[in-house]
TIKOL-200328 format. One record per residue (C-alpha): z, x, y; residue in one letter; residue number from 1. Coordinates in steps of 0.001 Angstrom, whole numbers, plus 500000, padded with zeros to 6 digits. Layout:
BEGIN
<r w="Z" u="X" v="Y" vokol="a" torba="NUM"/>
...
//
This chain:
BEGIN
<r w="485767" u="498571" v="523221" vokol="x" torba="1"/>
<r w="484412" u="499938" v="519919" vokol="x" torba="2"/>
<r w="484070" u="499155" v="516146" vokol="x" torba="3"/>
<r w="483369" u="501843" v="514152" vokol="x" torba="4"/>
<r w="482041" u="499759" v="511004" vokol="x" torba="5"/>
<r w="478393" u="501467" v="510651" vokol="x" torba="6"/>
<r w="480169" u="504830" v="511164" vokol="x" torba="7"/>
<r w="482574" u="504324" v="508546" vokol="x" torba="8"/>
<r w="479608" u="502770" v="506137" vokol="x" torba="9"/>
<r w="477390" u="505794" v="507007" vokol="x" torba="10"/>
<r w="479768" u="508387" v="506495" vokol="x" torba="11"/>
<r w="478505" u="511312" v="504144" vokol="x" torba="12"/>
<r w="481858" u="512938" v="503382" vokol="x" torba="13"/>
<r w="485432" u="512674" v="504394" vokol="x" torba="14"/>
<r w="485375" u="514161" v="507654" vokol="x" torba="15"/>
<r w="482801" u="511610" v="508736" vokol="x" torba="16"/>
<r w="484922" u="509038" v="507158" vokol="x" torba="17"/>
<r w="488312" u="509672" v="509027" vokol="x" torba="18"/>
<r w="486599" u="510678" v="512306" vokol="x" torba="19"/>
<r w="484965" u="507044" v="512578" vokol="x" torba="20"/>
<r w="488621" u="505457" v="511356" vokol="x" torba="21"/>
<r w="490245" u="507428" v="514184" vokol="x" torba="22"/>
<r w="488569" u="505131" v="516374" vokol="x" torba="23"/>
<r w="489285" u="501814" v="515000" vokol="x" torba="24"/>
<r w="490829" u="499937" v="517743" vokol="x" torba="25"/>
<r w="492616" u="496803" v="516055" vokol="x" torba="26"/>
<r w="495859" u="496395" v="513983" vokol="x" torba="27"/>
<r w="496795" u="498218" v="511201" vokol="x" torba="28"/>
<r w="494291" u="498473" v="507949" vokol="x" torba="29"/>
<r w="494084" u="500020" v="504946" vokol="x" torba="30"/>
<r w="490759" u="501909" v="504191" vokol="x" torba="31"/>
<r w="489831" u="503577" v="500775" vokol="x" torba="32"/>
<r w="487231" u="506191" v="500126" vokol="x" torba="33"/>
<r w="484934" u="507338" v="497526" vokol="x" torba="34"/>
<r w="481528" u="509335" v="497553" vokol="x" torba="35"/>
<r w="478705" u="510726" v="495017" vokol="x" torba="36"/>
<r w="480706" u="514038" v="494505" vokol="x" torba="37"/>
<r w="483654" u="512098" v="492625" vokol="x" torba="38"/>
<r w="485882" u="512421" v="495937" vokol="x" torba="39"/>
<r w="488284" u="509480" v="496658" vokol="x" torba="40"/>
<r w="490777" u="508866" v="499520" vokol="x" torba="41"/>
<r w="492905" u="506554" v="501590" vokol="x" torba="42"/>
<r w="493680" u="506555" v="505178" vokol="x" torba="43"/>
<r w="495510" u="503633" v="507118" vokol="x" torba="44"/>
<r w="493866" u="503105" v="510522" vokol="x" torba="45"/>
<r w="494719" u="501247" v="513648" vokol="x" torba="46"/>
<r w="497380" u="500519" v="516507" vokol="x" torba="47"/>
<r w="500503" u="500901" v="514652" vokol="x" torba="48"/>
<r w="503087" u="500420" v="517832" vokol="x" torba="49"/>
<r w="506054" u="503622" v="518284" vokol="x" torba="50"/>
<r w="509262" u="500980" v="519513" vokol="x" torba="51"/>
<r w="512054" u="502441" v="520884" vokol="x" torba="52"/>
<r w="515657" u="502207" v="518716" vokol="x" torba="53"/>
<r w="513877" u="499770" v="516538" vokol="x" torba="54"/>
<r w="512564" u="500443" v="512726" vokol="x" torba="55"/>
<r w="511275" u="496913" v="511821" vokol="x" torba="56"/>
<r w="513549" u="495788" v="509313" vokol="x" torba="57"/>
<r w="515486" u="492864" v="511605" vokol="x" torba="58"/>
<r w="514923" u="490821" v="514649" vokol="x" torba="59"/>
<r w="516324" u="492519" v="517834" vokol="x" torba="60"/>
<r w="516340" u="490578" v="521013" vokol="x" torba="61"/>
<r w="513498" u="491157" v="523164" vokol="x" torba="62"/>
<r w="515057" u="490192" v="526580" vokol="x" torba="63"/>
<r w="516630" u="493639" v="526535" vokol="x" torba="64"/>
<r w="514067" u="496331" v="527065" vokol="x" torba="65"/>
<r w="515500" u="498368" v="524576" vokol="x" torba="66"/>
<r w="513093" u="497775" v="521694" vokol="x" torba="67"/>
<r w="509485" u="497705" v="523652" vokol="x" torba="68"/>
<r w="506878" u="499705" v="522524" vokol="x" torba="69"/>
<r w="506548" u="503403" v="523343" vokol="x" torba="70"/>
<r w="502896" u="503921" v="522466" vokol="x" torba="71"/>
<r w="501240" u="504036" v="519284" vokol="x" torba="72"/>
<r w="501654" u="506357" v="516110" vokol="x" torba="73"/>
<r w="498986" u="508920" v="515837" vokol="x" torba="74"/>
<r w="496146" u="508705" v="513938" vokol="x" torba="75"/>
<r w="496973" u="511706" v="511965" vokol="x" torba="76"/>
<r w="500450" u="510375" v="510911" vokol="x" torba="77"/>
<r w="499552" u="507456" v="509519" vokol="x" torba="78"/>
<r w="499198" u="507297" v="505439" vokol="x" torba="79"/>
<r w="496507" u="509453" v="503984" vokol="x" torba="80"/>
<r w="495374" u="510902" v="500530" vokol="x" torba="81"/>
<r w="492442" u="512525" v="499213" vokol="x" torba="82"/>
<r w="491841" u="513723" v="496073" vokol="x" torba="83"/>
<r w="495600" u="513232" v="494965" vokol="x" torba="84"/>
<r w="496664" u="514992" v="492230" vokol="x" torba="85"/>
<r w="497084" u="511936" v="489900" vokol="x" torba="86"/>
<r w="493225" u="511502" v="490145" vokol="x" torba="87"/>
<r w="493558" u="507457" v="491095" vokol="x" torba="88"/>
<r w="494918" u="505537" v="494259" vokol="x" torba="89"/>
<r w="496530" u="502680" v="492656" vokol="x" torba="90"/>
<r w="497727" u="501152" v="495280" vokol="x" torba="91"/>
<r w="496780" u="502718" v="498768" vokol="x" torba="92"/>
<r w="500318" u="501475" v="500734" vokol="x" torba="93"/>
<r w="502399" u="503583" v="498273" vokol="x" torba="94"/>
<r w="501065" u="506518" v="499996" vokol="x" torba="95"/>
<r w="503065" u="508414" v="502338" vokol="x" torba="96"/>
<r w="502200" u="510653" v="504961" vokol="x" torba="97"/>
<r w="504371" u="513888" v="505898" vokol="x" torba="98"/>
<r w="506062" u="513338" v="509191" vokol="x" torba="99"/>
<r w="505613" u="509430" v="508948" vokol="x" torba="100"/>
<r w="507967" u="508148" v="511285" vokol="x" torba="101"/>
<r w="510392" u="505931" v="509263" vokol="x" torba="102"/>
<r w="510050" u="502897" v="510889" vokol="x" torba="103"/>
<r w="506280" u="502556" v="510019" vokol="x" torba="104"/>
<r w="506933" u="503806" v="506193" vokol="x" torba="105"/>
<r w="508619" u="501123" v="505179" vokol="x" torba="106"/>
<r w="505192" u="499023" v="505893" vokol="x" torba="107"/>
<r w="503702" u="500762" v="503391" vokol="x" torba="108"/>
<r w="506048" u="501121" v="500323" vokol="x" torba="109"/>
<r w="505257" u="498594" v="497175" vokol="x" torba="110"/>
<r w="506384" u="500629" v="494487" vokol="x" torba="111"/>
<r w="506628" u="497703" v="491745" vokol="x" torba="112"/>
<r w="502918" u="496991" v="491475" vokol="x" torba="113"/>
<r w="502264" u="500719" v="491901" vokol="x" torba="114"/>
<r w="503858" u="501098" v="488961" vokol="x" torba="115"/>
<r w="502291" u="498633" v="487260" vokol="x" torba="116"/>
<r w="498735" u="499522" v="488042" vokol="x" torba="117"/>
<r w="499237" u="503215" v="487324" vokol="x" torba="118"/>
<r w="500591" u="502245" v="483722" vokol="x" torba="119"/>
<r w="497385" u="499985" v="483051" vokol="x" torba="120"/>
<r w="495145" u="503025" v="484164" vokol="x" torba="121"/>
<r w="496946" u="505609" v="482101" vokol="x" torba="122"/>
<r w="497246" u="503522" v="478878" vokol="x" torba="123"/>
<r w="493248" u="504417" v="478053" vokol="x" torba="124"/>
<r w="490370" u="507017" v="479049" vokol="x" torba="125"/>
<r w="486722" u="505789" v="479660" vokol="x" torba="126"/>
<r w="486966" u="503011" v="482291" vokol="x" torba="127"/>
<r w="484086" u="501099" v="483259" vokol="x" torba="128"/>
<r w="483472" u="499152" v="486592" vokol="x" torba="129"/>
<r w="483954" u="495872" v="484454" vokol="x" torba="130"/>
<r w="486886" u="496623" v="482723" vokol="x" torba="131"/>
<r w="488359" u="497260" v="485933" vokol="x" torba="132"/>
<r w="488334" u="493276" v="486496" vokol="x" torba="133"/>
<r w="491205" u="492893" v="484201" vokol="x" torba="134"/>
<r w="493425" u="495672" v="486270" vokol="x" torba="135"/>
<r w="492590" u="493549" v="489288" vokol="x" torba="136"/>
<r w="493553" u="490146" v="487673" vokol="x" torba="137"/>
<r w="496881" u="491468" v="486170" vokol="x" torba="138"/>
<r w="500051" u="489346" v="487540" vokol="x" torba="139"/>
<r w="502539" u="491136" v="485430" vokol="x" torba="140"/>
<r w="505526" u="491623" v="487348" vokol="x" torba="141"/>
<r w="507941" u="494401" v="485761" vokol="x" torba="142"/>
<r w="510704" u="492863" v="488082" vokol="x" torba="143"/>
<r w="510157" u="489378" v="487704" vokol="x" torba="144"/>
<r w="510933" u="490081" v="483868" vokol="x" torba="145"/>
<r w="514015" u="492021" v="484707" vokol="x" torba="146"/>
<r w="514995" u="489269" v="487575" vokol="x" torba="147"/>
<r w="514464" u="486648" v="484614" vokol="x" torba="148"/>
<r w="516472" u="488146" v="481899" vokol="x" torba="149"/>
<r w="519324" u="488239" v="484344" vokol="x" torba="150"/>
<r w="519116" u="484997" v="485742" vokol="x" torba="151"/>
<r w="518509" u="483162" v="482507" vokol="x" torba="152"/>
<r w="520379" u="484900" v="479939" vokol="x" torba="153"/>
<r w="519789" u="483850" v="476302" vokol="x" torba="154"/>
<r w="522762" u="481956" v="474661" vokol="x" torba="155"/>
<r w="523732" u="483402" v="471039" vokol="x" torba="156"/>
<r w="526733" u="480856" v="470464" vokol="x" torba="157"/>
<r w="525092" u="477256" v="470744" vokol="x" torba="158"/>
<r w="524875" u="475375" v="467567" vokol="x" torba="159"/>
<r w="523356" u="471970" v="467727" vokol="x" torba="160"/>
<r w="525727" u="469044" v="467127" vokol="x" torba="161"/>
<r w="525389" u="465628" v="466521" vokol="x" torba="162"/>
<r w="527429" u="462946" v="468635" vokol="x" torba="163"/>
<r w="529849" u="461746" v="466296" vokol="x" torba="164"/>
//
């Protein structure tokens, strides 16, 4: 079995990078790419199984054979992006690939964190490497804020009283 880590590290361009990733033998991994010419990219790699009649949402009867593996999703059908129009890859797992099987696509989505990162990055220009530490450490969750508002609404009619 070959592990193409050295080829990935030594890749001089997107073609060499993806050629090395295509040989990734293990479970699914997310890989990001950047080069000295300013190109950026993302590609999922690894062995993601096709399963007959199964989309991965709920547990199924494994003894029936109806949901057994039926090979692996081909590398060229895994999520990928090269120089995306937005100019950034705020969260690689949000990227969708044309023709990506639905049963796999759900594993690569996370809209809320992606939106927060995109909002932070678009709030200003001229980012430096040290500035991005704050983006990486950001813990804000718009969904958590929404949930807190719905779960614990403020009371406006309460007035303090003294037991008498």
